[in-house]
N, C-alpha and C positions, 0 to 999 in steps of 0.2 A: 237206826242209830245205835251206838253202843249203850249197854245198860249202865246205870249209875247206882252205886250202893248208897246206904243211908248217910254216908259222909259226903256225898256228892262226887265220889271218885269214879272215873271210868272203869268199867269192867269189860273184859274181852267177851265178844259174842260170836255167833256163827258168821259164816261168810256172807258178805253182802251179795244180793242177787236181785233180779227183777221181780222176785215174788216173796221170798221168806227169809228172815234172819233169826228166827227162833223165838220171837216174842210178839206174834201177831195178836191183834186185838180181837174182841168178839165180832166186830164188824167184818174183819178180814176172814174170819172163820165161817161167816154166814154163807148159806147156800147161794144166795143171790150174787155175792162177791165172787165166790169160787167159780160159778158158772160163767159170769162175765169175763173173768180172767182167762178161763179155759178157751172161750170163743176167741178172745183177742189173740192169745198165744198161738192157736192153731193157724190163724191167718198170718200172723207176723212171721212165723217160722217157714211158711211156704211162699211168702211174698217175694217179689223181685228185689235185687240189691244192686247198688252201684259198683260194688267191689272195692270200695275204698276201705282204708284201715280205720276202724272206729275206735280211736284212742284219744286221750288228751294230748296236748302238745308235749307233755312230759312222758308220753308213751304208756300211760295207764289205760288198760281196756275199760270200756264203758258198756254198761248194760243197755239193752235196747229201750227199756222203760224203767222208771222208778215209781214206786207205789207207796202207800202208807206203810207197807211192811219194811221198807228201807228207812223210813224217817221217824216213825212213832217213838218218842223218847220215853224211857222209864221214869225220868224225872225232868220235866220241862224246865223248871226253874234252875236246877243245878247245871243243865247242859246247854240250854239256849237262852232262856230268860227274857227280860225286857231291855230295851235300849236304856243305857245309862245305869244299868244294874249288873252286878257280878253274875256271871263271868264275862260280861261285855261282848258276848258273841255278836249281838245285834247292834253294837255301836256304843260309843262312850258318852253320848249326850241323849237325854230322854226325848228331846224333840228334834234330833237330827239337824238337817239343814234349814228347818223352819226357824231355828234360833239364830244361826249364823251360817252363811254360805261359805264354802271352802275358800281358802286363800288362793287366788289365781296368780301363778308365777310363770315367767318365761326366763329361761337361761339367757343371760346377756354377759358378754365379755369378749372383746376382740381388740386387737391393735393396741393403741396407746390408752392410757387412762382417760385422756380427753375424748377419744372415740367412744369408749364405753359409757362415760358420763352422759354423752349426748343420747346414746341408745336408752339409758335408764330413764331420762327425762321424757323421751318419746313414748316408752311403755307406760309410764305413770300417767301421761296425758291421755292415753288411749284406754284407760280403765284398769290397768294392772294394779293389784293391791299389795304386792310384795316384790322385793328385788332378789334375784338369784344371780350370783356372780360366778362366772367361769374364769379360771386363770390359765395362762399359757403353760406349756410344758416346763420351761425353765423355772417358773414360780412354783409349780407343783413339786419339782425336785429340789427346791431350795437353792437355786442358782440365780445370781444376778444377771441382768441383761447383757453386761459386758464380760461375762464368763465365757471362755473359749468353748465350753460345752453347750452354750446357748445359741451359738451361731446357726442361723437359718430357722430358728423356732420362735423368736421373740414376737409375741402378739399374734401368732398364727392360729392357735386353737383356743385362745382366751386372752384376757387382758394381762399385760406385763406389769407386775408389781415388784419393785426391788427395794423400796424404802417408804418411809412415812410420807415423803414428798409425793410419791405416786398415789398413795391412799388418799391424801388430801385432795388431789386433783380428781380422783375417781368419784368422790362423794361431794364435790363442790356444788353448793346450791341445793343440796338434798338434806333436809333436816333429819338427823338420825333418831330423834325422838318421835317422829311422825311415820316412819316406815319400818317394816319388818324386813330384815336383810338375811338372806341365806348365802353362805359362802362354801363352795365346793372345794375344800382344801383339806389335806390330811397330814402328811409328815410335817410341813411347816405351819400347821394351823395355829400353834401358840404364838408364833412371830407375827403372822398376818392379823390375828386377833389383837395383839398388842398395838399394831398400827391403827386398827379400827377404834380401839379404846382411846388412843391419843387424838384421833380426829374428833371423837365425841367431846373430849376435854376442850379442844380448841373451839368447838361450837358452843361450849357452855352447857353441854348436856351431861347430866350426872349418870353414872353407870347404871343406877337402878331404873332408869327410864328406857334403857336400850332393850329392844326385842329382836330376836333373830335366832339363827341356827348356824353352827359350824358342823360340817360333815365330820371331820376329826375322827374317823373310824379307821384306825391303823390296822386292826386285825383283818379287816376286809382287804387291805392292800396286800398283805402276805398271802391271802387266800386267792385273790382274783386279779386285782388291778396292777399290782407290782410297783407302785410309786412309793416305795419305802426308802428310808435313809438309814435310820439307826436299827439295831437289833430289837426284837420284840420286848424284852424286859424294860430297857430304858425308855422305849416308846410308850409303854404302859405307865411308867412313872410320870411322863409328861402329861398324858391324858388325865391321870388321876389328879395331878396338880391343877389342871384346868377345871375339872369338875369341882374340886374343893374351892378354888378361887371364885368361880362364878356363883356357886352356892352362897358364898359369903358376901360377894361384892356386886354381882350382876344377876340378880335373882330372877329376872324375866328371860334370861338367855338360855337357849338349849346348847350345852357345850359339846354334845355328841349326837349325831344323827346316824344311828347304827344302820348301815347301808347294805341291804340285800340287792339293790339295783345292779351293782357291778358284778356281783356273784351271778346273777341271772344273765347279764350281758356276756359273761365269760362262757356261757353254755349250760348252766345248771338247769335242773328241773325245778318245778314250782316247790316241791317238797324240800329239795336241797336249799333253795333260797330261803324258805321259811325256817328250816332247822338251823342252818349255818348262821343266819342273821341273828336269830334269837339266842343261839349259843354265844355269839360275840357279845350281845347285850348283857347276858348273865355274867360273862367274864368281867365286864366293866363294873357291874354291880359288886361282884365279889372283891375286886381290888379296892373299891371305895370302902366297903365294910372293913376290909383288912387294915385300911388306913385309920380306922376308928370313927368313920362317919356313920351317923344314923341313917338307915336306909330311906326313911321318909323325908330326910332333909335334901336328898339329891335325886332320888328316883323319878319324881315328877317332871324333872327337866331333861331326862333322857328321852329322845324322840327316835323315830325310825323312818326309813326311806325304802319304799318297795317299788319294784318294777311292776308295771301293769302290761302284761304281754297280750298276745293276740287271742289266746284261748279264753274266751269271755267268761265262761262259768267257773273254770278252774281258778282264775285270778280272783274272782269275787270270794270263792270259798277259802282261798289262801289267806286273804285279809281277815276274814271272820275267824279262821282258826288261829291266826297270830294273836288276836286280842284275847282269845280264850286261854291259850297256852301261857301268855305273859301274865295274865291276872292270877291264874292258878299257881304258877311257880313263885311269883312275887309274894303271894299270901302264904303258901304252904312251906316253901323252902327258906325264903329270906325274911319272913316275919313282918312284911309291910302291913301297916294298919291304915294308912291314909288311902282313901279312894283314888286320889290322884296318882299314887304310886302303882295302883293296880290297873290303871287305864293306859293302854298302849296308844300313843298318838303317833301318827305317821304322815309323811309326805309321799306322794306318788308321782312318778314320771312314766309317761308312756314309753314303750320299749324301743330304744334306738336300734337294737339289733333286728327288729322286725321291719325296719325301713329298707327300701330298695333303691339302688341307683337307677334301675330300669323303671320306666313309667313312674317317675317320682310323684306325679299328681295322685297316684293311688295311695300314697302315704297319708294324705289328708283323711281318707276314709279309714285307714288302719288306726290312725291316731284318735279319731272320733270314737270308735268302738272301744279302744283301750282306755280312753278317758272315761267313758260311761262305766266301764268295769270298775275303775278306781272309785268313782262316785258311789256306785251301788255297793262297793266294798266298804265304804264309810271313811274315805280319806279326809284329813284335815286341810291339806293343801295339795295343789295339783300343778304339774308342769306338762304342757302338751308340746311334743316335738314338732319341729317344722318340717315341711315336705322335702327340703333340700339338704338336710343335715348329713346325708351320706355323701354329698358332693363337696360341701364346704360349710363354714359357719353360716347360719341362716341370714337371709336377706331381710330387709324391713318388711317387704310384702309377705314373705313366708311366715315371719313372726306374727304379723297381724292376723293372718288366717288362723294360725294356731291359737292365738288368744281369743279370736272370735268363736272358735270351736267351743271353748269353755263357756263363753257367755251364752251362746245358743243353747248349750246343754243345760246351763243353770236356769235360764229365763224363758225358754220356749218348750222344753220337753216334758215338764211336770215332775222331774226327779226330786224337786225340793219338797214335794207334798207329803211324802210318806217315808217314815224311817224303815230302813231295811226291807224294801218291798219284795225281795225274793226270799226272805226268811220264811221258813215253813215249806218251801219247795222241797219235794221229796229228793230231787236231784241235788240241790244246793246243800241241804243238810247232810246228805250222804257223802258228798265231796268234802265238806268241811270236816267231817269225822275221819275220812280216809287220810286227809293231809295231816291232821293232828296225830293219828296213829303212826304215820310214816316219820313225822318229825320226832316223835318219842323214841323210835328205833334209832334214829341218828344220834339223839342225845345220849343214849346208852353206849353207842359205839365211841363217841367222843370222850365220855367219862372213862371208858375202859382204856383209852390211850393216855389218860392223865389230865385231860382238859384241852382247851382250845389251842394253847401255845404248843404243847407237845404234839398235838395232832397236826399243826402247821408244819412243825419241824420234821415230822414223819411223812409229810406229803399226802396225808389222808384226804384233805379237802381238794387238793389239786387233782388227784387221781379220780375222785368221784365226779368232779365237774368235767374233766377230760373225757371220761367214759360216756357221760350223758350227751356231751356235744357230738361225740363220734357217732353215737346211736342215731341222733337226729339227722346228721348229715347223710348217713346211709339211707334213712327213710326218704330224704329228698332225692338222693341219687336214684333210688329205685322207684320214685314217683308213688310212694306210699303216702307221702304228704306233699302238699302243693303250696307254692308261693306264686301268686299271680304275677305274670310278667318275668319270672325267673326260670321256673321249670315247667310252666304251663301258660297258655295264652300269651306267647312270646311274639313280639313285633320285631322282625329281623331288620327292618329299615328304620328303626326308631331314631328320632332326633330329639335331643334334650334342648328345650327352648324356654327354660325358666331362668330368671336372673340369678347369677352366682356372685356371692360376695368375694371380692379379691382383697387380700392384705398386701399393701405395698411394701417393698423392701425398705422404704424410707422409715417405716415404723421402727425397725431395729436400729437404724442409724440415729433416729431422734432419741430413742431411749438410752442408747450408749452416750450420746452427747449430754443428756440431762444428768446421767450418773457421774460423768466426768466433772461437770460443774458442781454437783453436790459434794463430791469428794474434795474439791478445791476450796469450797466455801464453808464447810462445817468445821467444828472444833475437833480436830483429829486426836487431840489429847483426851477429850471426853470420850471419844469413840474407843480408844485403846483401853481406857479405864473400864468402860462398860463391857468390852469383850473379855477382859480378865475377870470381871465379876460374874459373867455368864459361865466361864470355865469353872470357877471356884464353886458356883452354885450347883453345877453338874456333878462335881465330885462330892458335894455335900448332900444334905437331906432336906433343906428348906424348899419351900414352894418356889418354882422357877418364874412364875408370872410377874412378880414385882420387878425382878431384875430385867426381864425382857421388856417390860413397859418403860422402864428407865432408859434402856438402850434405844428403844424406838424414839423416845423424846430427843435423844442425842443424834438421831438420824443414822444410827448403825444400820447397814443394809441387811437384807434378808440373808444373803450369802455369808456375810460376816457372822451373823448370829448362829446360823446353821454350822458353820465351820468351827465356831468356838465350842459347841457341844459335841463335835466329833472327837475332840480330845478325850473327854471322860467316857463317852458312850461308844465310840467306834462306828463302823459302818457294817451293814448287814449284807451278807452274801448268801443267796438262796441256794439250797442243795438241789441238785438235779433230780427230777422225779420222772420215772418211766412208768 
């Protein structure tokens, strides 16, 4: 591992190898150790080989063996430490999952709000402990169900939400003070959150009782997922407004879940996911500090969302490195003093991009290993993908298997017993250090470009991810890497015989009809007043959330709110990157 100086700072060291990095202990210099190492190495170097490419999924070469020479830290407390103590490499809680099992989530959202409400209740009845909401493409892009651009997409890849009326239906019979709700929404997050807050009001639940998370990570949209509406600067204003509002009014809510998941799904390496995600998080912190907010007032409610890919050990190391980087930067650069500001909390989802349409039952196995990596990496909540998600939205059977995977993991495998059981592994500690070093190189490159937003506009992130994705595809094409059922162990006569969820065209028809009735029965004078207030607030400098909540109460639709802010903010057009 890298050396640490008297301040606890990393110091560059020699090249990592299977034997020596320049600070071997007296044990490693002993004749017994040296002779044992020599005997092993002579046999290893002359042994047979499968001819496979021995690299991580991210393309990083791996040594054949890791020994105390790779792992022995110059300062254990400054670099690894204990669970629940700075720099939190080994976890944010002293007793890990002995104190609280991770929150088990399953993505739910399809068709009408009535359909998804039924699925929510099904999942809660089968032991799920938190709700995760997926929205359809029109909602994600701020379009109402009756918008011409929405045709053919309403309810297909998530639930259709166009107004407070839809949100009321979505959470009907679900007490919002009793569940934690995660919502995967970005550009229209402020409007969707306004609807959620109004549902809580109607249930008689005060805002301080609400628990949950909005993804609300717009920087990641420009980098990877591309579901943006406004340019970066006004989008950052909206998110800063939301962080400020929730800090004061909804104190248990996580207003941003900084998402590496989609960066990884776009083809990034583990180091790129780590670096780009944390860089986005630091950008949100800097905007809030510039607003005049005390870092310890809001930082504890910024959470993260990581991908758990199929390279088991690299993923565990990535999550450990993320905690260490975050805690050091928050303390040393931003002056955070609260332990809660220094502890990186994160949700994990198994890798959707690792799932295959071929032999879909194999996805159950992939998901189980990815889930285990997330748990050994110390996640606070976990979503396990369903085996059929490359073919359609998951069926009830597939969702139940995915949830049972988590329950078996938690209650049958023994992973709850010990905090960070792989900590101290020569390999894991070496990988953790490598990923931290690579992330720091990326931070320097981003800073040299002027920060995250200028780097987005220069196409830096997009090019890095595209290059990584191309490299991996070449490895698959050359069979240097294997995906079972895709480029090896192929079944030419395969038949898919698992149930597939079908979304009826009647969903779009029903949603359009409900919107027509809403527009006919609401106070359109109140709607026009609210729309004008939103426009004026966009041109001004006051917090946007109160006017959006008022508009939600007046049943202003999502598309109407989004359209009102397009007047002061405009729309973003991405530059072409080669």
